[in-house]
C-alpha positions in Angstrom: -28.4 -4.6 -15.6 -24.6 -5.0 -15.3 -23.2 -3.3 -12.1 -19.8 -1.9 -12.5 -18.0 -0.5 -9.6 -15.0 1.7 -9.5 -12.4 1.1 -6.6 -10.3 4.3 -6.6 -7.1 4.9 -4.7 -3.2 5.6 -5.0 -2.4 2.0 -4.0 1.0 3.0 -3.4 1.5 0.1 -2.7 -1.4 -2.4 -2.7 -1.9 -4.0 0.7 -3.7 -7.1 1.8 -6.4 -4.9 3.4 -7.1 -3.4 -0.2 -7.2 -6.9 -1.5 -9.6 -7.9 1.1 -12.0 -4.9 0.2 -11.6 -5.8 -3.6 -12.3 -9.5 -3.2 -15.4 -8.7 -1.5 -16.5 -6.1 -3.8 -15.9 -8.6 -6.6 -18.4 -11.0 -4.9 -20.8 -8.2 -5.1 -20.5 -6.5 -8.5 -20.4 -7.9 -11.9 -17.3 -5.9 -12.5 -14.9 -3.9 -10.3 -12.2 -1.6 -11.9 -9.2 -0.7 -9.6 -8.4 2.9 -10.7 -4.9 4.1 -9.6 -5.1 7.8 -9.0 -2.3 9.7 -10.7 -1.3 13.1 -8.7 1.3 14.8 -10.7 1.8 17.2 -7.6 2.7 14.3 -5.4 5.7 12.2 -5.5 4.8 8.4 -5.7 6.7 5.8 -3.7 6.2 3.2 -6.4 6.3 4.6 -10.1 2.7 4.1 -11.7 3.8 1.5 -14.4 5.2 -0.7 -11.6 2.2 -0.2 -9.3 -0.2 -1.3 -12.2 2.0 -4.4 -12.8 2.1 -5.2 -9.0 -1.8 -4.8 -8.7 -2.4 -7.0 -11.8 0.0 -9.6 -10.3 -1.7 -9.4 -6.9 -5.2 -9.9 -8.3 -4.6 -12.8 -10.5 -7.3 -15.4 -10.1 -10.0 -12.5 -9.4 -11.8 -12.8 -12.7 -14.1 -9.8 -12.8 -11.3 -7.3 -11.9 -9.9 -4.7 -14.3 -6.9 -2.2 -13.6 -6.6 1.2 -15.0 -5.3 4.6 -14.0 -6.5 8.2 -14.4 -5.4 11.8 -13.7 -8.8 13.5 -13.3 -11.9 13.4 -10.9 -13.0 9.9 -9.9 -16.7 10.8 -10.6 -15.9 11.7 -14.2 -14.0 8.4 -14.8 -16.9 6.6 -13.4 -19.3 8.3 -15.7 -17.0 7.5 -18.6 -16.9 3.9 -17.7 -20.7 3.6 -17.1 -20.0 2.7 -13.5 -22.8 3.4 -11.0 -21.0 2.5 -7.7 -17.7 3.8 -6.1 -16.1 1.4 -3.5 -14.4 2.8 -0.4 -12.6 0.7 2.1 -12.7 1.6 5.8 -10.2 0.5 8.3 -11.3 2.4 11.3 -13.9 4.9 12.5 -11.2 7.5 11.9 -11.5 7.0 8.1 -15.3 7.6 8.1 -15.5 11.2 8.5 -13.1 11.8 5.6 -14.8 9.1 3.6 -18.4 10.3 4.1 -17.2 13.9 3.1 -15.7 12.6 -0.1 -18.9 10.6 -0.8 -21.1 13.6 -0.2 -18.9 15.8 -2.5 -19.2 13.0 -5.2 -22.9 12.6 -4.6 -23.1 16.4 -5.3 -21.4 16.0 -8.4 -23.4 13.2 -9.7 -26.4 11.8 -7.9 -26.6 8.7 -9.8 -23.2 7.2 -8.7 -23.3 5.9 -5.3 -20.7 5.3 -2.7 -20.4 1.7 -1.0 -18.3 1.4 2.2 -16.6 -2.1 2.8 -15.1 -2.5 6.0 -11.6 -4.5 6.1 -11.3 -7.6 8.2 -10.0 -6.7 11.7 -6.6 -8.4 10.9 -6.0 -5.9 8.1 -7.4 -2.6 9.9 -4.2 -1.4 11.1 -2.3 -2.0 7.8 -1.8 1.5 5.8 0.2 2.1 2.6 2.1 4.6 4.6 3.0 2.1 7.2 4.2 -0.3 4.5 6.4 2.4 3.0 7.9 3.3 6.4 8.6 -0.4 7.1 9.9 -1.1 3.8 12.5 1.9 3.9 13.8 0.7 7.4 14.2 -2.7 5.8 11.6 -4.3 7.9 9.7 -7.5 7.1 6.4 -6.2 5.0 5.4 -9.8 3.9 2.4 -9.7 6.7 1.3 -6.5 5.1 1.3 -6.9 1.4 0.7 -9.5 -1.4 3.6 -11.5 -2.3 4.6 -9.7 -5.7 4.5 -6.3 -3.7 6.8 -7.6 -1.0 9.2 -9.1 -3.3 9.3 -5.9 -5.4 9.9 -3.9 -2.2 12.3 -6.1 -0.6 14.3 -6.1 -3.9 14.3 -2.3 -4.1 15.1 -1.6 -0.6 17.2 -4.2 0.4 20.1 -3.4 3.0 23.6 -2.7 1.8 
């Protein structure tokens, strides 16, 4: 049976930690769909179309990955795509409580879709999209935190002067 996993998130922007989780998920599952969530009530740092393009560029070479976006419940998207697994990345113990609650809510909505937690490598566990946004806005070097296409994009967009 083909195992399709959904890796949902805002990816605003995608980080090296996200890619670490994605690559390991792609080794485990037949197909992984990165699903960029769209929250119309939240102002995004990077426009959706640019995020999708940056994720595609950052994922080149990972054959069984697809990129998409949605504006509804992740569990409904997973059902629509016949996916039976949701991937969630964990950076630290502090992430676990929120992710466990989310997992239990999703399980209550659909018992046939399971959540798999993948822990980032220690060298990435301090990287968050929020940290990247803050460093980029202050014109700092983000190249250690994000894939090259994202670093180039943000350095161009938020260059000094």
